[in-house]
Every structure is written in structure tokens, then in C-alpha cells.
C-alpha positions in Angstrom: -6.7 -76.4 -18.8 -5.7 -75.6 -14.5 -6.8 -72.1 -13.4 -3.4 -70.5 -13.6 -2.8 -71.4 -16.9 -6.3 -69.5 -18.0 -4.7 -66.8 -16.0 -1.9 -66.4 -18.3 -3.5 -66.3 -21.2 -5.3 -63.0 -21.2 -9.2 -63.4 -21.6 -10.9 -66.5 -22.1 -14.1 -67.1 -23.2 -16.4 -66.4 -20.5 -15.1 -63.4 -19.1 -15.5 -62.8 -23.5 -19.0 -63.8 -23.2 -19.6 -61.5 -20.1 -18.0 -58.4 -21.4 -19.9 -58.3 -24.6 -23.5 -59.2 -22.6 -22.6 -56.3 -20.5 -21.2 -53.9 -23.2 -24.6 -54.4 -25.1 -26.8 -53.8 -22.7 -25.3 -50.8 -21.7 -25.7 -49.9 -25.7 -29.5 -50.8 -25.5 -29.9 -48.9 -22.7 -28.5 -45.8 -23.6 -30.4 -46.0 -27.2 -33.5 -46.0 -25.8 -33.3 -43.2 -23.2 -32.9 -40.3 -25.4 -36.6 -41.1 -27.6 -38.0 -41.6 -24.5 -37.2 -38.6 -22.6 -37.6 -36.5 -25.9 -41.4 -37.3 -25.9 -44.4 -35.5 -23.9 -47.1 -37.5 -22.4 -50.4 -36.6 -24.0 -53.7 -37.5 -22.3 -56.5 -39.3 -24.0 -59.7 -37.8 -24.9 -62.0 -40.6 -25.3 -65.4 -38.1 -26.2 -68.5 -38.7 -25.4 -69.4 -41.1 -27.9 -67.0 -43.9 -25.8 -68.5 -42.6 -22.4 -72.1 -43.1 -23.0 -73.9 -45.8 -21.7 -74.2 -48.8 -23.8 -76.4 -51.1 -21.0 -80.0 -51.6 -21.8 -81.5 -53.8 -19.4 -84.9 -54.0 -21.4 -83.3 -54.8 -24.3 -84.1 -58.2 -26.4 -80.3 -59.6 -26.1 -80.5 -58.9 -22.3 -84.3 -60.1 -21.9 -83.7 -63.2 -23.8 -80.0 -64.1 -22.0 -82.3 -63.8 -18.2 -84.6 -65.7 -19.5 -83.0 -68.7 -21.3 -80.7 -69.1 -18.3 -83.4 -69.1 -15.9 -82.5 -65.6 -13.9 -86.2 -65.0 -12.3 -85.1 -60.8 -11.6 -86.8 -59.7 -15.2 -90.4 -61.2 -14.9 -92.8 -59.3 -14.2 
């Protein structure tokens, strides 16, 4: 099929798919835009329990780790 025959037939398959693809992208963007804009940002407060210090260098598992891996820093 020559190029001039395609132009006479109206919309060919490639332009149809291109039109449908761009139309669906615009529709998806329009559908998600109001949902995002409708909610306000909420700050997360972790609380005192999540902010507390958890690392204890003199606990049993930490000293065992340093002892078995050959670190000399905790030997007294």
C-alpha cells in the first residue's frame, strides 16, 4: 500500500492506536489529579517508644558478635 493510498483512507491503524494511547493517558491523569489534591499531608509522630535508643553495646548478643568476629575493642 502506498503512502497516498493511506492518506485517502482516513485514519490508519497506527494513528488510531496513537490517538487511543494519548487519550487514555490524559484520562488517567485527570482521574488521579483530584484524588491527590483533595487530601492534606499528615505528619507522622513516631512517639517516645520508637525514638528510644535500642543499641546497647554491653548486651550479650553484641559482645558475642565482637568476640566471635575477632574484634579487640570490647576486651577489657
